[in-house]
N, C-alpha and C positions, 0 to 999 in steps of 0.2 A: 504494500500500500504506500502510495506517495505521501509526502508530508503536506499537510494543508497549510495554506497561507494564514498567517496570524496578524500581520500588520499591513499597512498600506491600503490602497483602495482595491476592493474586490471588483465592484462595478458601480457605475453611475447610470441611472436610467432616465430616459426622456420619453416623450410621446411622439408617435408618428401616425400619419394617416394611411400611407401607402407602404406596406412592408416590402414590396418588390423594389420600389424606387430607393428605399432606405438600404436594402440589402445590396443593390447594385453600387450605390455610392460607397458604402463602407467596405464591402468585400471586393468588388471588382476594381474600384478606383483608388481606395486607400489601402488595399491589400490587407484587410483585417478580416480573417475568416469568420463566418457564422459558425459558432461552435455549440450552440445550444438554443433550443426553442421550446417553450412551454405554452400550452393552450389550456385555458380554464373556461369551461362552459357551464352556465347555470341557466337552464331554460333556453330562452332565445338570446340571452346575453352571453358575451364571451370576451376574453382578452387573449392576445398573443404577446409573449414576452421573448424577444430575440436578444441573444448575447453575441457580441463580436469581440474576438481576442485582439487587443491593441498591440500585442507583440511581446508582452512580458507575463502573460497569464491573467492580467487584469482585463476587464471588459468594459465596453460601452454597450448599454442595453437600451431597447426601445419597447414601449408598450403600444400596441394597436388595440383600441377598445371599441366595443359596440354594445350599447345598452347597459353599461356599467355605472350609470349615473352621470355621465359626462353631458355637457350641453352640446346641442347640435352644431354650434358655431365655435367650438373650442379651438384655441390657437396652439400650434406646436412651436410657435416662435417664442423662445424663452426670454428674449430681450424685448423686442418691439411689442410682443403680445402682452407684456407687463409694463408698458409705458416707458421703456428705456431705449437708448440708441442700440443698434444691432450688435455692436462690438462689446457691450458690457458683459453679458453672460456668454461664455464660450468655453470650449474644451480645447486644450493644447496637448498635442501628441509629440513626444520626444522624437527627434529625427536627426539624421546626419545628412550630408550633402547628397549622397546616393539615394536615400529614401525620399528626400524632398524633391529631387529632380525626377525620380520615377513617378511620384504622385503627380507632379506638374505635367509630365508627358501624357499620362493616362487621362488626366482631366482635359488637357488640350485636345487629345484625340476624341474625347467624348463631347467636345464643344463647350466645356466649362472653363471660364476664365477666372483667374484669381481676383478676389475683391481688392487685395492690396498685399504688398510685401514691405516689411519694415525691419530696419536695423535698429534694435533696441540698445545697442552698445554691448550688452552681455549675451545677446542671442540675435539670430535673424529669423524672422517669422513670415511664413507664407500663409495667407488666410483665404478660406473658401466658405461658402454657405452650403449646407447640406439640403436635401429635399424638404426638410422640415423648418427651414429658416434659422437653423442653429449654426452659429459660426464655429468652424473648426480651424485650428492653427497647427501647422507643421512647424515646430519650434526647434531650431538648431542652435544649441549652445555654442558660443564662441569662447568667451572667457567664463561664462556663467556669472550669476550675480553673487556679490559678496554676502556671505553669511555674517550678519551683524545684528543680533537681536536688540541690543541697546539702541542703535541708530534707528532700526525699524520701529521700535516703540516710540522713540522721540519724534519721528516723522508722522506718527498718527495724529499729532496735534498741530501740524503746520499746513499751510497752503503754498509754501515756497516751491517753485518749480525744481524738481530733481530728476525729471525725465528728459533725456537727451536723444530720444528716438528720432530717426530720420526715415522718410519714405524712400525705399528703393524703387518701388512702383506705386504711384499714388492710387487712391481709391478709384476703382473702375466700377461705375454703377451697373454695368452689365454683369459684374460678378455677384450682384445681389440676387440674381436668378429670379427676378419678379417680386422679391420681398422688399420691404421698406427699410430704408436707412435709419429713419427716425420713427417713433410711434405716431400713429394717427390719432387725432382727437376722437374720443368715443362719440358715436352718433353722427360722425361726418362721413 
């Protein structure tokens, strides 16, 4: 019997509407194999729970729900669907140059353009939106960020600019894939 994971993230789960579009994005384009699916049916209601291995045994998971108490117009967009800019809530996957360029090539071949590419000083990040309006980041450490709990705590109480990020490729609205950059006013 293999050792079970006891620390770190096991999985993070989000909502999706179309399991096949979600599977294609994560398995075919990001090269994260679908490793487990569960289905729970209760009368006419059901959910599907899909798990994709991110490369180290941890997973990103998705629920497709039907008749489980969800509203008909629920949003899978974890940022703009909650009144925030699209880039606030996102998931960053560790990558090296080879993995980043492999993802970029598959996305390009599939007609998907990146939303932006940013040099954060300590990492270089390539951003895409998935079929659910969730921003995903291929994050390639360069120097990595400095581990300094004291400074990190101190900065919790300042609004001084400490971010020296620069765009390598500016925001491309085509990369939004039809989703909104900023939240829309309710009722508009």
